[in-house]
C-alpha positions in Angstrom: -224.9 21.1 142.0 -224.7 22.8 145.3 -227.3 23.3 148.0 -227.8 26.9 148.8 -228.1 28.6 152.2 -231.2 30.4 153.3 -229.8 33.9 152.6 -229.3 33.1 148.9 -232.6 31.2 148.7 -234.4 34.3 150.0 -233.0 36.5 147.2 -234.7 34.5 144.5 -238.4 35.2 144.3 -239.4 32.0 142.4 -237.9 28.7 141.5 -238.7 26.0 138.9 -237.8 22.3 139.1 -236.2 20.7 136.1 -239.4 18.8 135.2 -241.3 22.2 135.2 -238.8 23.7 132.8 -238.9 20.6 130.6 -242.7 21.0 130.3 -242.4 24.7 129.4 -239.7 23.9 126.8 -241.6 20.9 125.4 -238.6 18.7 125.9 -237.5 15.7 128.1 -236.0 16.4 131.5 -232.7 14.9 130.3 -232.4 17.9 127.8 -232.8 20.4 130.7 -230.2 18.4 132.7 -227.9 18.7 129.7 -228.4 22.5 129.6 -227.3 22.6 133.3 -224.3 20.3 132.6 -223.3 22.5 129.6 -223.5 25.7 131.8 -226.4 27.3 129.9 -228.4 27.2 133.1 -227.4 26.8 136.8 -229.3 24.7 139.3 -229.1 24.1 143.0 -230.5 21.6 145.4 -233.1 23.1 147.7 -236.2 22.1 149.7 -237.0 19.1 151.7 -236.4 16.6 149.0 -233.3 18.4 147.8 -234.5 18.5 144.2 -232.7 20.6 141.6 -234.2 24.0 141.1 -233.5 26.8 138.7 -234.4 30.5 139.4 -237.6 31.1 137.4 -236.2 34.4 136.2 -233.8 32.5 134.0 -236.6 31.1 131.9 -238.5 33.1 129.3 -241.4 31.1 128.0 -239.9 28.2 126.1 -236.3 29.3 126.2 -233.4 30.4 128.5 -233.4 34.2 129.0 -231.3 35.9 126.3 -227.8 36.8 127.6 -227.9 34.4 130.6 -225.5 31.8 129.2 -222.9 34.4 128.3 -223.2 36.0 131.7 -222.9 32.7 133.5 -219.7 32.0 131.5 -218.2 35.3 132.5 -219.0 34.7 136.1 -217.6 31.2 136.0 -214.4 32.5 134.4 -214.2 35.1 137.2 -214.1 32.1 139.7 -217.7 32.4 141.0 -219.4 29.4 142.5 -223.0 28.6 141.5 -224.1 30.1 144.9 -222.1 33.3 144.3 -223.5 33.6 140.8 -227.1 33.4 142.1 -226.3 35.9 144.8 -224.7 38.4 142.3 -227.6 38.0 139.8 -230.3 38.6 142.4 -228.6 41.3 144.5 -229.9 44.8 143.6 -227.4 47.0 141.7 -228.3 50.7 141.8 -226.4 51.4 138.7 -228.6 49.1 136.5 -231.2 49.8 138.4 -232.6 46.6 139.8 -230.9 43.2 139.8 -228.8 41.8 137.0 -231.4 39.0 136.6 -234.1 41.7 136.1 -231.9 43.5 133.6 -231.4 40.2 131.6 -235.1 39.6 131.5 -235.6 43.1 130.2 -233.1 42.5 127.4 -230.4 44.7 128.9 -227.8 41.9 128.8 -225.0 44.1 127.5 -225.0 46.2 130.7 -225.0 43.1 132.8 -222.1 41.5 130.9 -220.1 44.8 131.3 -220.5 44.6 135.1 -219.6 40.9 135.1 -216.5 41.5 133.1 -215.5 44.3 135.4 -215.5 41.9 138.3 -212.4 40.2 136.9 -210.3 43.3 137.5 
């Protein structure tokens, strides 16, 4: 897990701690930590106590947003760091429109994955 800089932190409108997510999912915090370890979610250290946080846009009720895990895998395969993934996902893309994170939450994951795959070329 990395600690993000203020520029990236400012791109993300809302954050959730791992215990917050565990409560929403109805599971133990260790299960959420496992999701991060497996790459299904990404988390960064932020705030005064440097607790792990996940962008709230990655959570849809009691599950991970559809398409996020595949997108994270593509970005990771493209060599992106966690910080770069968050920056890419929350930077507006006029061709979507909106941000890739917004598109994922609106079930437009195919468009987002196409753009992530194109980054490899």
